[in-house]
Wavefront OBJ file of the C-alpha trace (Angstrom):
o trace
v -16.765 -4.901 -17.771
v -16.531 -7.905 -20.117
v -16.065 -11.042 -18.016
v -13.286 -13.509 -19.090
v -14.578 -16.526 -21.114
v -15.393 -19.426 -18.849
v -14.857 -22.031 -21.521
v -11.710 -23.893 -20.644
v -10.803 -21.151 -18.243
v -11.039 -23.100 -14.986
v -8.295 -25.535 -14.099
v -10.078 -28.770 -13.840
v -13.624 -30.041 -14.672
v -13.289 -32.630 -11.875
v -11.162 -34.414 -9.278
v -10.102 -37.925 -9.446
v -12.379 -40.313 -7.539
v -11.301 -43.617 -5.981
v -11.474 -45.336 -9.301
v -9.138 -42.873 -10.925
v -11.809 -41.014 -12.887
v -12.801 -37.410 -12.351
v -15.145 -36.003 -9.746
v -16.444 -32.478 -9.303
v -14.307 -29.709 -7.772
v -15.061 -28.580 -4.244
v -17.989 -26.201 -4.119
v -16.857 -22.663 -3.284
v -18.841 -19.941 -1.495
v -17.767 -16.282 -1.608
v -18.380 -12.977 0.002
v -17.525 -9.460 -1.116
v -17.809 -6.123 0.688
v -18.051 -4.221 -2.561
v -21.272 -5.041 -4.374
v -21.388 -4.445 -8.167
v -17.607 -4.150 -8.279
v -15.398 -5.858 -10.771
v -14.222 -8.487 -8.129
v -17.824 -9.246 -7.218
v -18.798 -9.847 -10.888
v -15.808 -12.098 -11.526
v -16.429 -14.131 -8.413
v -20.023 -14.651 -9.417
v -19.074 -15.443 -13.004
v -16.944 -18.353 -11.768
v -20.115 -20.129 -10.645
v -19.241 -19.699 -7.032
v -22.188 -19.137 -4.614
v -22.459 -15.829 -2.831
v -23.406 -15.962 0.894
v -24.169 -13.267 3.421
v -23.031 -15.147 6.533
v -19.645 -16.392 7.702
v -19.714 -19.627 5.721
v -17.689 -18.146 2.808
v -14.561 -19.738 1.516
v -13.171 -16.700 -0.429
v -13.578 -13.151 0.702
v -12.775 -9.918 -1.335
v -12.845 -7.204 1.215
v -11.834 -3.531 1.693
v -8.913 -3.057 4.117
v -11.177 -1.717 6.884
v -13.017 -5.065 7.006
v -9.695 -6.941 7.326
v -8.522 -4.683 10.171
v -11.707 -5.426 11.978
v -11.930 -9.176 11.309
v -8.427 -10.655 10.802
v -6.487 -11.331 14.021
v -3.310 -9.464 14.466
v -1.854 -11.497 17.281
v -2.717 -15.083 17.063
v -0.912 -15.867 20.367
v -3.279 -13.798 22.416
v -6.539 -13.972 20.488
v -8.500 -16.966 19.127
v -8.285 -17.383 15.371
v -11.495 -15.999 13.890
v -11.167 -17.523 10.428
v -11.692 -21.226 9.630
v -9.100 -23.403 7.988
v -10.526 -23.160 4.466
v -11.143 -19.376 4.480
v -9.054 -16.945 2.436
v -9.230 -13.169 2.514
v -7.438 -10.652 0.288
v -5.270 -8.630 2.658
v -2.600 -9.514 5.152
v -3.379 -7.931 8.553
v -0.465 -5.477 8.572
v -0.152 -4.977 4.788
v 0.716 -1.317 5.522
v 4.361 -2.458 6.211
v 4.560 -2.642 2.402
v 1.781 -0.356 1.196
v 2.253 2.711 3.333
v 4.960 5.043 1.951
v 6.750 5.783 5.197
v 6.719 2.150 6.491
v 7.995 0.832 3.045
v 10.941 3.261 3.189
v 11.643 2.248 6.766
v 11.592 -1.472 5.935
v 13.763 -1.103 2.798
v 16.353 0.960 4.808
v 16.360 -1.796 7.474
v 16.708 -4.598 4.887
v 19.702 -2.728 3.360
v 21.391 -2.452 6.721
v 20.797 -6.128 7.337
v 22.224 -7.098 3.990
v 25.408 -5.183 4.876
v 25.651 -7.076 8.170
v 25.050 -10.364 6.466
v 27.698 -9.730 3.875
v 25.163 -9.833 1.035
v 24.712 -7.189 -1.600
v 22.974 -4.125 -0.073
v 22.498 -2.538 -3.488
v 19.641 -5.040 -3.999
v 17.579 -2.626 -1.924
v 18.605 0.589 -3.711
v 15.267 0.876 -5.514
v 13.493 3.761 -3.758
v 14.415 7.400 -4.012
v 15.941 8.837 -0.740
v 13.005 9.297 1.587
v 12.301 11.129 4.838
v 9.291 10.688 7.050
v 7.708 13.894 8.066
v 7.369 15.630 10.373
v 9.696 13.322 12.489
v 12.676 13.489 10.087
v 12.106 17.158 9.045
v 15.352 18.552 10.340
v 17.335 15.708 8.759
v 15.579 16.525 5.440
v 16.483 20.226 5.769
v 20.213 19.470 6.310
v 20.191 17.178 3.358
v 18.445 19.760 1.239
v 20.756 22.525 2.187
v 23.763 20.421 1.289
v 22.551 19.047 -2.030
v 19.470 21.037 -3.138
v 17.455 19.540 -5.962
v 13.724 18.916 -6.387
v 11.798 16.845 -3.891
v 8.259 15.514 -3.924
v 5.877 15.638 -0.936
v 3.352 12.815 -0.515
v 0.776 12.083 2.248
v 1.425 8.597 3.588
v -2.184 7.394 3.480
v -3.851 8.872 0.440
v -4.225 7.628 -3.134
v -4.712 8.715 -6.711
v -2.248 11.657 -6.362
v -4.185 13.503 -3.705
v -2.115 16.019 -1.684
v 1.120 15.565 -3.697
v 3.339 18.547 -4.561
v 6.889 19.383 -5.503
v 9.391 21.545 -3.633
v 12.691 23.044 -4.613
v 13.348 25.548 -1.807
v 14.171 25.021 1.873
v 11.590 27.627 2.864
v 8.822 25.526 1.384
v 9.788 22.694 3.590
v 10.163 24.920 6.628
v 6.757 26.478 5.951
v 5.127 23.046 5.725
v 6.754 21.905 8.984
v 5.647 25.067 10.738
v 2.020 24.752 9.452
v 2.026 20.989 10.451
v 3.107 21.985 13.945
v 0.429 24.631 14.249
v -2.248 22.191 12.980
v -1.296 19.663 15.643
v -1.297 22.355 18.395
v -4.823 23.402 17.298
v -5.994 19.746 17.170
v -6.612 20.035 13.394
v -6.669 16.861 11.352
v -3.442 16.706 9.371
v -1.560 14.099 7.389
v 1.861 12.727 7.923
v 4.042 12.924 4.803
v 7.003 11.449 3.160
v 9.435 13.621 1.208
v 11.346 11.916 -1.529
v 14.097 13.100 -3.905
v 12.246 13.623 -7.175
v 13.322 11.418 -10.056
v 13.784 14.460 -12.323
v 15.394 12.524 -15.230
v 12.571 10.128 -16.134
v 12.695 7.979 -19.236
v 10.270 9.607 -21.726
v 8.141 8.245 -24.592
v 7.039 10.990 -27.002
v 8.481 13.523 -24.541
v 6.024 12.484 -21.822
v 6.680 11.052 -18.326
v 5.043 7.733 -17.380
v 5.036 5.121 -14.611
v 4.087 1.383 -14.789
v 1.289 -0.445 -13.000
v 2.358 -4.017 -12.428
v 0.356 -6.711 -10.656
v 1.776 -9.102 -8.118
v 0.021 -11.804 -6.190
v 1.527 -12.875 -2.840
v 0.135 -16.043 -1.417
v 2.492 -16.409 1.523
v 5.358 -14.476 3.224
v 6.685 -17.393 5.261
v 7.802 -18.920 3.046
v 7.638 -16.399 0.284
v 5.301 -17.521 -2.580
v 4.753 -14.958 -5.342
v 3.225 -14.741 -8.770
v 3.830 -11.966 -11.267
v 1.232 -11.077 -13.879
v 2.450 -10.752 -17.452
v 0.180 -7.939 -18.397
v 0.199 -4.350 -17.008
v 0.337 -0.941 -18.472
v 2.304 2.338 -18.515
v 0.403 5.455 -17.468
v 1.325 8.639 -19.172
v 1.178 12.366 -18.428
v -0.906 14.300 -20.962
v 1.645 17.162 -21.199
v 5.211 16.970 -22.400
v 7.767 16.723 -19.608
v 9.493 19.901 -18.427
v 11.927 20.750 -15.555
v 11.332 24.532 -15.833
v 10.666 26.100 -12.450
v 7.512 27.680 -13.878
v 6.128 24.231 -14.413
v 6.898 22.836 -10.977
v 3.282 23.041 -9.867
v 1.809 21.606 -13.068
v 0.372 18.209 -12.079
v -0.292 17.289 -15.648
v 3.452 17.218 -16.318
v 4.745 15.628 -13.100
v 2.052 13.237 -11.816
v 1.036 10.305 -13.968
v -1.994 9.206 -11.808
v -4.867 8.608 -14.242
v -7.321 10.250 -11.792
v -5.340 13.482 -12.135
v -4.642 13.345 -15.817
v -8.251 12.879 -16.872
v -9.066 16.233 -15.217
v -6.827 17.978 -17.745
v -9.000 20.138 -20.123
v -6.757 18.999 -22.943
v -7.401 15.307 -22.181
v -9.397 13.466 -24.821
v -9.779 9.756 -24.268
v -11.023 9.305 -27.810
v -7.507 10.454 -29.010
v -5.337 8.924 -26.307
v -6.371 7.079 -23.087
v -2.719 7.734 -21.753
v -2.071 4.049 -21.283
v 0.306 1.677 -23.075
v 0.519 -2.115 -22.510
v 3.791 -3.127 -20.870
v 4.384 -5.514 -23.710
v 4.441 -2.430 -26.134
v 6.691 -0.460 -23.776
v 9.184 -3.363 -23.756
v 9.025 -3.304 -27.574
v 9.655 0.415 -27.657
v 12.735 0.139 -25.359
v 13.977 -2.786 -27.424
v 13.689 -0.857 -30.633
v 15.430 2.217 -29.183
v 18.151 0.664 -27.082
v 18.559 -3.035 -28.152
v 17.965 -6.445 -26.570
v 20.622 -6.210 -23.876
v 19.422 -2.909 -22.454
v 15.730 -3.793 -22.599
v 16.360 -7.110 -20.818
v 18.511 -5.472 -18.244
v 15.777 -2.899 -17.583
v 13.065 -5.461 -17.160
v 15.338 -7.755 -15.102
v 15.785 -4.783 -12.747
v 11.956 -4.351 -12.456
v 11.661 -8.025 -11.702
v 14.310 -7.738 -8.904
v 12.609 -4.655 -7.470
v 9.344 -6.581 -7.170
v 10.919 -9.540 -5.286
v 13.170 -7.500 -3.130
v 10.358 -5.179 -1.942
v 8.570 -8.241 -0.683
v 11.824 -9.558 0.927
v 12.249 -6.276 2.758
v 8.984 -6.776 4.669
v 9.107 -10.525 4.950
v 10.185 -10.640 8.595
v 7.745 -8.043 9.857
v 4.647 -9.186 7.889
v 2.120 -11.241 9.813
v 1.902 -14.388 7.779
v -1.668 -15.325 8.461
v -2.235 -18.467 6.321
v -5.703 -17.309 5.592
v -4.480 -14.307 3.736
v -3.368 -13.391 0.196
v -2.841 -10.121 -1.450
v -2.967 -8.761 -5.018
v -0.648 -5.753 -5.108
v -0.422 -2.929 -7.601
v 3.246 -1.880 -7.974
v 4.018 1.564 -9.379
v 7.416 1.697 -10.957
v 9.305 4.357 -12.901
v 12.401 4.139 -15.002
v 14.852 6.938 -15.405
v 16.742 8.017 -18.576
v 19.382 5.414 -17.729
v 16.776 2.661 -17.781
v 17.125 2.161 -14.063
v 13.820 1.219 -12.294
v 12.574 2.990 -9.266
v 9.767 1.769 -6.987
v 7.347 4.624 -6.345
v 4.776 2.806 -4.182
v 2.884 -0.492 -3.649
v -0.883 -0.357 -3.524
v -2.870 -2.808 -1.393
v -6.132 -2.054 -3.222
v -5.142 -1.363 -6.886
v -8.126 0.080 -8.809
v -10.214 -2.534 -10.570
v -12.364 0.066 -12.249
v -11.834 0.661 -15.979
v -12.458 3.280 -18.536
v -11.836 1.263 -21.734
v -12.650 -2.242 -22.942
v -9.027 -3.186 -23.037
v -8.526 -2.152 -19.412
v -11.740 -4.005 -18.376
v -10.667 -7.229 -20.148
v -7.257 -7.149 -18.471
v -8.641 -6.624 -15.050
v -11.372 -9.274 -15.379
v -8.723 -11.877 -16.539
v -6.415 -10.691 -13.725
v -9.081 -11.223 -11.061
v -10.180 -14.542 -12.521
v -6.551 -15.902 -12.504
v -6.120 -14.624 -8.979
v -9.055 -16.654 -7.735
v -7.833 -19.704 -9.659
v -4.359 -19.371 -8.084
v -6.025 -19.535 -4.614
v -7.078 -23.078 -5.332
v -10.229 -22.808 -3.246
v -11.636 -25.763 -5.247
v -8.728 -27.857 -3.929
v -7.581 -29.005 -7.340
v -3.794 -28.542 -7.046
v -3.416 -30.965 -4.055
v -0.961 -28.707 -2.361
v 1.233 -28.171 -5.464
v 2.108 -24.831 -6.886
v 1.676 -24.549 -10.655
v 4.421 -22.581 -12.460
v 1.870 -20.780 -14.579
v -1.859 -19.889 -13.816
v -3.394 -18.025 -16.702
v -1.439 -14.789 -16.959
v 0.443 -15.392 -13.667
v 3.962 -16.805 -13.607
v 5.404 -18.235 -10.403
v 8.541 -16.096 -9.630
v 9.232 -17.179 -6.048
v 8.363 -20.403 -4.243
v 9.552 -21.537 -0.854
v 11.751 -18.356 -0.679
v 13.591 -19.465 -3.853
v 13.421 -17.676 -7.273
v 11.761 -19.859 -9.863
v 11.731 -20.076 -13.684
v 10.672 -22.722 -16.267
v 11.784 -23.608 -19.762
v 9.043 -21.252 -21.019
v 11.179 -18.242 -19.986
v 13.891 -19.248 -22.453
v 16.650 -16.685 -22.228
v 14.389 -13.937 -20.816
v 15.123 -12.515 -17.343
v 11.385 -12.120 -16.652
v 8.002 -12.814 -18.253
v 6.733 -9.361 -17.364
v 5.420 -8.061 -20.670
v 5.523 -11.498 -22.321
v 2.794 -12.653 -24.591
v -0.447 -13.592 -22.757
v -2.651 -14.167 -25.729
v -2.496 -17.971 -24.946
v -3.931 -17.410 -21.373
v -6.944 -19.636 -21.896
v -4.752 -22.316 -23.571
v -2.469 -22.149 -20.552
v -5.306 -22.714 -18.225
v -6.507 -25.644 -20.391
v -3.029 -27.174 -20.234
v -3.195 -26.799 -16.472
v -6.521 -28.575 -16.452
v -5.414 -31.418 -18.638
v -2.035 -31.977 -16.946
v -2.956 -31.285 -13.332
v -1.901 -33.737 -10.649
v -5.340 -34.940 -9.825
v -5.807 -36.648 -13.166
v -4.942 -40.349 -13.486
v -1.605 -41.051 -15.017
v -0.279 -37.494 -14.614
v 3.419 -37.559 -13.647
v 4.194 -36.410 -10.100
l 1 2 3 4 5 6 7 8 9 10 11 12 13 14 15 16 17 18 19 20 21 22 23 24 25 26 27 28 29 30 31 32 33 34 35 36 37 38 39 40 41 42 43 44 45 46 47 48 49 50 51 52 53 54 55 56 57 58 59 60 61 62 63 64 65 66 67 68 69 70 71 72 73 74 75 76 77 78 79 80 81 82 83 84 85 86 87 88 89 90 91 92 93 94 95 96 97 98 99 100 101 102 103 104 105 106 107 108 109 110 111 112 113 114 115 116 117 118 119 120 121 122 123 124 125 126 127 128 129 130 131 132 133 134 135 136 137 138 139 140 141 142 143 144 145 146 147 148 149 150 151 152 153 154 155 156 157 158 159 160 161 162 163 164 165 166 167 168 169 170 171 172 173 174 175 176 177 178 179 180 181 182 183 184 185 186 187 188 189 190 191 192 193 194 195 196 197 198 199 200 201 202 203 204 205 206 207 208 209 210 211 212 213 214 215 216 217 218 219 220 221 222 223 224 225 226 227 228 229 230 231 232 233 234 235 236 237 238 239 240 241 242 243 244 245 246 247 248 249 250 251 252 253 254 255 256 257 258 259 260 261 262 263 264 265 266 267 268 269 270 271 272 273 274 275 276 277 278 279 280 281 282 283 284 285 286 287 288 289 290 291 292 293 294 295 296 297 298 299 300 301 302 303 304 305 306 307 308 309 310 311 312 313 314 315 316 317 318 319 320 321 322 323 324 325 326 327 328 329 330 331 332 333 334 335 336 337 338 339 340 341 342 343 344 345 346 347 348 349 350 351 352 353 354 355 356 357 358 359 360 361 362 363 364 365 366 367 368 369 370 371 372 373 374 375 376 377 378 379 380 381 382 383 384 385 386 387 388 389 390 391 392 393 394 395 396 397 398 399 400 401 402 403 404 405 406 407 408 409 410 411 412 413 414 415 416 417 418 419 420 421 422 423 424 425 426 427 428 429 430 431 432 433 434 435
């Protein structure tokens, strides 16, 4: 992985001393549970010092470490983390990142919106979902009334593992029966969700795709969120088909790169099956015009914020926590966005230099936004590298840089280093900077 250039990339060469000059930023120590990973390399490249004890300031950990070390109930247990320590998962992140809990929370948020007299359609962004086996009979009643194609997904797996499509009631009945038998025999088995399949996806070159979008949440109470400008669409290797004979063909229906690269016809030298979101926006713009493209991306922007709002009241807002989420979003043939899932640990591995550069810059900007060096003096910059502040103190935010755009998702990020340099030059700790 090519690490991001450090020249001009860090916001601030020093902090103002008592005479109004500059003094050095706070020294930062880090720990990482994943040696030789991309986050580990980026943390080290910042010049921060790695430690193997509990004196770290910034931790990049797997979710298991967080479950073992971050307090769930601060009213009954002593706080284990010190004031200055930040770790990269909220204790109960599963409220957003587990498929069944996400569906439950979105449904609840929609009901609450109806009670409050606000617009419940703001939460109409996930396909109809049933949690199995508990809601199996409800699913069967719905299926027998309306039919269609549905997609079965294990609630706790990743990279497309265990996913399959169904279009007959008997397939659902057989799954429920086998699940009951497995439980009776004490066999390890997954709970699932079953969602109505988005069978009219928007296609590019006749192929289905979804989008990976990066979102940094620094706080839930109040909500403080940054959205990264760059991301990518992930394509299936095989042209889309709704034929019943193709229902089991994962290379048509599942866009997970871990699955697609197993296709014998996949050749990364010809097509790595990824497209920058900026290019996807340009494609939609050329095919459908400015109004349609902006409406589509405005819808994606709203999905991102409203998904976080749907879990805001149930998420444990430990002030030590932050989270970099990987949103998976599809759009249908009507350019309507659908949230497929939210990942708490989006992959930071890469199989191309472009992918590596994007993720290195993304991680570097994430660590800058944490302000572990205490350069922002409690302020929240509207832009940090490729991140744009989209929600602060529970309120949606935008700056003059947005112009008439509804979102900066897919906007130009070639000036990332210049943006960081402007942040350094104009930050609040420098003498004479307006407050």
